[in-house]
N, C-alpha and C positions, 0 to 999 in steps of 0.2 A: 445124481440122480436119488440115493439116500432119503435127504432131510422133504424133498418134495415129496418123496410117498409116503413115508411118514408124516407130513402137514394132512396129506391127503387120506390116508388110516384115519387118524384123529380126527380132522374136519369133516368130512365126507362120509365116512362109516368106511370107507375102501381106498386100498392105495391108486386104483385103477379109478376113480368117480372121481368127476372133475367139482371144483365148487361153484363154478358157475351155471349160470341158468340160461334158461333157453333162450332170452333174450340176445346172449351174448353166444350164443352158436348157430346166426344164422352169416350166410353169407356175405361177403363184403357186397354193397351194391354203394355207390353213389348217390348220398340225399342231400338235396339241396336244404327240406325244413332243418337241417340238423344247421346246417351253412348258418340260418337266420340263429340258431341259438348262441352260436360261436360268437359270431362278429354282433350278436347286442349284449353279451358280456364285460361285464369289466375288465375282464384278461386279454381283451383280443387290443387294448389301447400300447401294452407291450409289446406283442408285434404289429400294430404300428408306427410303432418308436425306431422298432429295428427296422423295417422297411422305409422308414424317411431317415436313418443314419444311413443307412445305403444307397438311397438316391443321391445324397449331398455328397457321400462316397465318392459313386461314379462320377456325379458332376461336376467336383471339383478335385477329386483326386489325379495325380501325372504320371505317377506310379504305377507300373501295368501288374504288381504285385497284389497292391489292395482293387484293382479291378478285380483280380480272381480270386482273391478272399472274398470278394461280395458276390461274386458267381454261386461259391461254394454255399455261400450264407444263404442265399436266394432258392439255390438247389433245396438248401436242407429245409427252410419252412414250407415251400409245395408237398415238398414230398413226403414229409411229417402231416402237414393239413390235409392232404387226400389221403390221408392212411384215417385220422380222425373222421373224416366225412363218408368215408366208405365202412365206420359202422354205426346202427341205429341209435347209440347209447350216449348222453349227449350229460359230457364232467368237465364242466371250466376247466378246472385246476390239470388237465392233464397239458396246454397248451402253452405253459408256466417255464418247462421244459425244454422246449423246444424255444422259447423266448428268451430265456435268461442263455442260453445256449450262443443264442445271434447276436445279442448285446454283447456279451461279453467275448465275442470272436471279435467281433466288429472294434471294440472297445479297445483290444491286445491288439489288435492287426493293424490300429494306428496309431497306437505307444512303440510299436516296433519298429516302425518307419524312419531309417533311419537321416539324422539331420539334415540337410544339404551341405558337402565339405567336409563328411565324416568319412570315416573308413567304414571296411563294407561288411563289419558286424554289426554296427548300428551302437556303437559303447562312446559316441560322440564324442569321440578324439580327432582332433583334428592327425594326419598324415604326415610323419614327421617328413 
């Protein structure tokens, strides 16, 4: 807590005063006008790509592990997007970490699937 208190003392004039403005201190409420801003922003394309890969995994994958991974990614996207919709300030780059986490999780999940006939660790070596 010391670095935060010191930073607040320097930046806000008191260790217990926040540097956030009054727009950040409103209670959460779902606002669909904010949704319009996020959907029309170019960063939204990353979420669309992640959802398209997710749909492809659910449709084409035969493994239960990948389908569970898909559910994890979908829950991550929904929870994070709901959080950003509940705050009135639109900041387009906030969705980039959600998108990239989702994309990398899906990509590495697909790469970690063992090949048919390989051992259980997924090293690609056939069982002797």
